[in-house]
N, C-alpha and C positions, 0 to 999 in steps of 0.2 A: 731392472733395464739400466743401462748407465750411456746415454746418449751425449756427443759433443758437436755443438753447432757454434761456427763463427760469425761474432756480427761486427759491428762499427762501435764505437761506442756509444753514439748518438740512436741507435736502435738496440739496445740490449731488454729495457722496457717491452718495445713492441714484439720480440723475438721470442722471447718468455711469455709471454701473455697469449700469441700464436701458438708457440707450443703446448700449454695449457690446456689449452682449446683445443686441438685436435687430439690431445690424449685424454680429455675427459669425455670426446664424441667416439673417440673409437674402442673406449673403456664400457661406456654404454650401452651403444650397440653390440658387443660381443656378452654383456648380460643380458642381450636381447629385447632391447628396447628397440621399438618401431621408429622408423625417420620421423612419423609423423608423429610420434610425441618428442623428437628430438627438436620438431618444429614449433612448438609451441613456443608464443613470446610473453604470453604472462606470464611470470615467475612463480606464482602465488598458484598458478593452473598446473605450470609444470611440475611442483614440488609435492603438489599434489597428487598427477596423475603415477609420478614417480614412489614416493610414498606407500600411497594408499592404496593403492590399484595392482601394480607391483611387485612392491617391496623391497624395491633399493632404496637407500637413503645417502647423500649427498652430501658432506661436513664439508662446509666450504670456512677454513679457518680467518681467525684475522692477519694473522701471519702469512697467507698467501697460501700456505698449504691446504690438502684437499681430504680427505677418508672418505672411500667408495664401499658402503655396506651392502650385503644380501640379507636381508633380514629372513626370521625361518615364520612360516604358516602353525598357529597354534591352533589343531584342530578338535574339538570336543562336540560332544554329544548335545553340547547345551549351543543353539545356535548363538546368546548371546557372551559364549565363553570365545567362540572364536575369532581369529584375525591375527595378525602381524605382530609377533614379540618384541619389546622391546629392540632396538641396538644394540650388540655387544660387540667387544672387541674380537671375539671367535667369528664374527661376521666381516669382518673385515676383507676386503677382496682388492682391494686395490688402494695404492697409497701418491700422492707426490709432494714432495715435500722442495723449499726453495731452491733453486738451481744454485751453486757454487759459481761465480765470476773470476776469470783469472786472465789479466790486463795483461799483452803480449804485445811485444815491441821488436819489429822485424825491419831492418834497412829503412828507420823513420818513417815506417805504419805501423799504427795505434790501435789494435783491437780487442775484443774479448772472447776468449774462449769461455762460451757458458756451457757447463758441467752438470747436465741435467740428474734428478735424482726421484726417480719413479719406478712403479713395481704396479704388477697386477699379474690377477690371479690367470688372466686371459692372454694368451701370445699374442702378437699383433706382426703382423707384417710377414 
């Protein structure tokens, strides 16, 4: 999906962060993550709940991008060999790329067009 958001030059970072949080929240809800889990404030507990209990891996990259994976369950007859398989590229279900900012000037007004670059296997809205 590629949305365009208009904002003041000074509001660009805040606008992008809000859009990113909203996208991640909606993506996790679409994956079946409950509001209770999303409300967990402790980041370690939140990541543990997502990864180990629900099989969802959220990879936050240093450049601001996000990859969301839905891991597969490995079921074996031996209980010790049961569990989530490691995250693979094939399990990628959503991705946020850093948006492109285009500065516009109209009638002495300067603003940004922020072009979001994100997708999800789960359609929102």
